[in-house]
N, C-alpha and C positions, 0 to 999 in steps of 0.2 A: 194394695200397698206395694209401691215400687221403690226399691232401695237405690243407693248411689251407684252410678256408673253402669246401670243396666241399659242394654240396647234392645229396643223393640222396633223391628221394621217389617216391611212386607204387609201382607193382609192378615194381621194377627188380631184375634179377639180374645179377651180375657174377662171372665165373669167375676162376680163379686166375691169378696173376702178371700181372694187369692193373694198370697204374699210372694213377691219376687225379690230376692236378696241380691246383694252387691255383685256386680260383674257378670250377671246372667245374660244370656243372649237368646232372644226368641225371634224367629224369623219365618219367612215363607207364608204359606196358607195354613196357619196354625190356629186351632181353637182350644182354649183352655177353660175348663169348667170352674165350678165354685169350690172354695175352701181348699185349694191346693197350696202346698209349700214348695217353692222353687229356690234352692239354696245357691250359694256362691259358685260361679263358674259353670253352671248348667247351660247346655246348649240344646234347644228344642226347635225342631222344624227345619234344620239346615238341609242342604241338598244331600241326597243319598250317595253313598260311596259305591257307585256303580258306573263303570266306564261307558255304559250305553245311555246314561241319562243325558238329555240335551235341554234341560230347563223346562220340561213339561210341567203344566199345572198339576200339582199333587198335594196331598194334605197330611197333616198330623192332627188327630182329634183325641183330646184328653178329657176324661170324665171329671168326677168330683172327688175330693178328699184324698188325693194322692200326695205323696212326699217324694221329691226328687232331691237327693242329697248332693254333696259337692261334686261337680264335674261329671255328672251324668250326661250322656249324649243320647238323644232320640231323634232319628232322622225321618223325614217325610217319605211318602211313597215314591217309587221310581217310574211307574207307568202313568201316563196321563189319566187324571181323574181318580187315581187309586189313593189309598190312605194307609197310614200307620195308625193303629187304634190302641189306646190305653183306656181301660175301664175305670173302676172306682176303688178307692181304699187300697191302692197299691203302694208299696214302699220300695223304692229303688235306692240302694245304698251307693256310697261314693264310688265313682269311677265305673259304674256299670254302663253297658252299651246296649241299646235297642236298635237293631238295623231296620232298614226300609221295609215297609209293608208287614211288619210284625203285628200280631193281634194278641193283646193281653186282656184277660178277663178281670176279675175282681179279687181283692184281698191276696194279691201275689207279693212275694218278697224276692227281690233280686239282691243278693248280698254283694259286698265290695268286689268290683272287678269282674262280675259276671258278664258274659258276652253272648248276645243273641244275634245270629246271622239273619239275613233277609228272609222274610216270609215265615218266620217261626211263629207258632201259635202256642200260647200258654194258657192252660185252664185255671179255673178259680182255685184259690188257696194253694197253689203250687209254691214250693220254696226251692229256689235255685241258689246254692251256697256260693261262697267266695271263690272267685277265679274259675268258675265253671265255664265251659265253652259248648254252645249248642249250634250245630251245623244248620245251614239254611234249609228251609222247608220242613224242618223237624217239628213235630207236635209234642208238647209236654203236657201230660194229662193232669186233670184236676187232683188236688190233694196229694200230689207226688212230691218227693224230696230228692234232689240231687245233692250228694255230699260234696264237700269242698274239693276243688281241683279235678272234678270229673269232666269228661267230655263225651258227647254222644252225636252220632250221625244217624241214629235210629230213633223212632218215636218212643217216648217214655210213657209206660202205661199208667193210667190213673191209679192212685193209692200206693204206688211203688216207691221203694227206696232204691236209688241207683247210684253206683259209684264207679270209679276208674273209667273204663271205656265201655259204655252201654251195658253194664252188668246189673241185673236185678238182684238185690241182696235181701229183700223181704218186703213187708208191708209197713207203711208209714203209720203205725198204730197211734203214735203220739199226736200226729196231725189229725187223724180221724177222730180221736177223743176230743180234741179241742174244737172240732167242727160239730160235735154233738152226736157222733155215732155211738150207739150202745154196744155192749159186749157181744150180743148176738150178731149184729151186722159185721163187726170186726172179725169175729170168728169165722163167719161164712166167707168173707173176703180172703182170709188167711188160707182156708181150705182150697179155694179156687186157685190161689197163687201156688199152693203146693202141687196141684195138678199141672198147672201151666208151666211153672218155672223150676220145679224141684225134682221132677221125675226123670229128667233127661229124655223126655219123649218128643216125638215130632209134634210141632205146635198145632198143626191142622188136626191131628188125631186127638190131642188134648182138648181142643175146642169142641170137637164132636162129642167127647165124653161129657163135657159140661152141658152142652146144649140139650142133650136128651133128658136131663134131670127135670123134674116137674116143679121144683121148689126154688128156681133161680129168682133172686130178688132184683129190684130195680138197680141196685148197685152192681150186681154181677152182670146184668144185661147191658148196662152202660159200658162196663169193662170189655165185654165180648164185642160189642159194636165198635169200640175204639180199635181193638186189635184187627178185626176183619176189614175195617176201612183204611188201614194203614197202607200207604204207598211206598214207604221206605223200609218197612219191616220194623218190628218192635225190639226193644232191648231184651236180652235173654238171660236165663238163670246162670248163676255162678257154677 
């Protein structure tokens, strides 16, 4: 369904049951999956905001069942043959911005005015609140929560609540429960967070303390791997 005054140009492909509402603009080499809602004033697939970009062929690829509210902007990749990727079941609220080459998983919420710089990666079920700012190349872990008006130039650990400037404030227990985590799993994650972010210890020493335990769950192992693979460093405890 294409509403009034919509502009679709370039090499755009839109699959079935997607609704495009008034005054939206879809351009470039953009692929839109099924059952998406694209509201008024949304811009998808326009050129990246990168002075080095010279019109190279690059892509925006969008999955299924996503909602793009009013005036959301999502730009295509900046390097030739590169892509900006949006998964499935994501909800991008009014005025949020997804920069070039970002990778969003599934079931993510970007609240009003949230801004993602280029090459940001966001894990499944993360919640980025209103007017948050995420620096380019940062990774936002799965099931994490950034509180409103927060900013980060460091990676946000999975399961964390982060506010102000890359400060870990605790575990996103509400988000974990909604995702089906039981009390035992949440309790273990909280204990690991206490070691990592509440003892005031050197992070590398805290990681070693956790790694020697015999009982680390899949959740904890995923958290440790995320931290160890960080190139920008991770947010730290208050």
